[in-house]
Phi, psi and omega in degrees: 000131185292152178292328187221154174277349184285151160250135186253146356287154175210161176274126188233112179279127174245137176250123185243124180239141177202184176293144177285078174260161188302315185254026182296310179302316186290325176298316181287325179297316177299327177285315180299317180299322182296333182257333178228079188304342179275353178308136178261109178294342179295339178264016180287127177269127180241131180224122180264154183290172189295324178270357177082357182285329180237161182230135179245132182247126171250114177245121178258112185257150170273099177278137177252350174197162178299320180298327178289320176296314182295321180296316177298316178296313178305314184293319176297310185296336182274348185290133184294339178275347188270126174268315190211141173234130182236000000 
């Protein structure tokens, strides 16, 4: 049985939500780039919550392994500015 249902490499979207702070997007992009150096920050989709209190970023990375995704997910969920990662 395979460890994952994903076939690598693949494009994998991550939705990262946090408080709408001035450097939230830059901080998240730096974490993503550390794990996926070929990630294009220009492709980040940003959406503010209705009240403007939260910001949602969708970062689609070219994932090369489950280990890469796991490490990226762990670092994002441990980030103090991040509330949720989907």
